[in-house]
C-alpha positions as CSV (number, residue, x, y, z in Angstrom):
1,M,39.0,-47.4,-24.0
2,I,40.6,-44.0,-23.6
3,K,43.2,-43.9,-20.9
4,G,44.0,-40.9,-18.8
5,A,46.6,-40.3,-16.2
6,A,44.4,-41.5,-13.3
7,F,41.4,-43.1,-14.9
8,G,40.0,-44.7,-18.0
9,V,36.8,-43.7,-19.9
10,E,34.9,-46.1,-22.2
11,G,33.0,-44.8,-25.2
12,A,32.6,-41.3,-26.6
13,A,32.7,-38.3,-24.2
14,V,29.4,-36.7,-23.5
15,I,29.3,-32.9,-23.2
16,P,27.0,-31.9,-20.3
17,E,24.3,-29.4,-21.2
18,F,21.2,-27.8,-19.7
19,P,17.9,-29.0,-21.1
20,G,16.6,-26.7,-23.8
21,K,13.1,-26.4,-22.6
22,P,11.5,-27.0,-19.2
23,G,9.5,-29.9,-20.9
24,N,12.7,-31.8,-21.3
25,L,12.9,-32.6,-17.6
26,D,10.8,-35.7,-16.8
27,P,9.3,-35.6,-14.2
28,Q,9.1,-31.9,-13.6
29,P,11.0,-30.8,-10.5
30,L,9.1,-29.1,-7.7
31,T,9.9,-25.4,-7.0
32,W,11.4,-26.3,-3.6
33,E,13.7,-28.8,-5.3
34,V,14.9,-26.2,-7.7
35,F,15.6,-23.7,-5.0
36,D,17.3,-26.4,-2.9
37,A,19.6,-27.3,-5.7
38,I,20.4,-23.6,-6.3
39,G,20.9,-23.0,-2.6
40,K,23.5,-25.7,-2.5
41,R,25.5,-24.0,-5.2
42,T,25.2,-20.4,-4.1
43,R,24.6,-18.3,-1.0
44,W,21.3,-16.6,-0.6
45,P,21.6,-12.9,0.4
46,D,20.3,-12.0,3.8
47,P,17.1,-9.9,3.8
48,D,17.7,-6.2,4.2
49,R,15.7,-4.0,6.6
50,Y,13.2,-3.1,3.9
51,S,12.4,-6.8,3.4
52,D,12.1,-7.2,7.1
53,L,9.6,-4.3,7.2
54,L,7.5,-5.8,4.4
55,S,7.7,-9.2,6.0
56,S,6.5,-7.9,9.3
57,M,3.7,-5.9,7.7
58,R,2.5,-9.1,6.0
59,A,2.8,-11.2,9.2
60,T,0.8,-8.7,11.2
61,R,-1.9,-8.4,8.6
62,G,-5.2,-7.5,10.1
63,A,-3.7,-6.1,13.4
64,P,-4.3,-2.5,14.3
65,F,-1.8,-0.1,12.8
66,A,-0.4,1.0,16.1
67,E,0.5,-2.6,16.9
68,R,2.3,-3.2,13.6
69,L,5.1,-0.8,14.2
70,T,7.2,-0.1,17.3
71,K,8.4,3.3,16.1
72,L,6.9,6.0,13.9
73,E,8.7,9.4,13.8
74,S,8.3,12.2,11.4
75,S,10.9,14.7,10.2
76,G,9.6,16.7,7.3
77,D,8.7,14.5,4.3
78,Q,10.5,11.5,5.8
79,L,9.2,8.9,8.2
80,N,11.4,6.8,10.4
81,V,9.6,3.5,11.1
82,R,10.6,0.3,12.8
83,S,8.7,-3.0,12.4
84,L,8.3,-5.5,15.3
85,T,11.3,-7.5,14.3
86,G,13.5,-5.2,12.2
87,E,15.7,-2.1,12.1
88,D,14.8,1.5,11.5
89,V,13.6,2.3,7.9
90,V,13.4,5.7,6.4
91,T,10.4,6.0,4.1
92,T,7.9,8.6,2.9
93,R,4.2,9.0,3.8
94,P,3.0,7.8,0.4
95,Q,5.3,4.7,0.5
96,L,4.1,3.8,4.0
97,R,0.4,4.3,2.9
98,A,1.0,2.0,0.0
99,M,2.6,-0.7,2.2
100,V,-0.3,-0.5,4.7
101,S,-2.9,-0.6,1.9
102,I,-1.2,-3.6,0.3
103,Y,-0.7,-5.5,3.5
104,S,-4.0,-4.7,5.3
């Protein structure tokens, strides 16, 4: 028995390590279990306004374009758009066309 200042440890010390391959975990953890464990050790960043725009575009999939955005203003090559739940986002026409085609 090895005696320390506040406690005693029996046997050889074991060095903690991550498993070498995902196959070493038995049974395999579910994705939500992995994210839950990571979330307890770190802080997830809040979504930015671009993420809010994409999320809103995905949530309103299939709705008419005019109902998907609350604001659409043009100034030269730039468009100022606002999703149903987000803040203003400055984008270009090709970028907005790509978002609409992906989330239609």
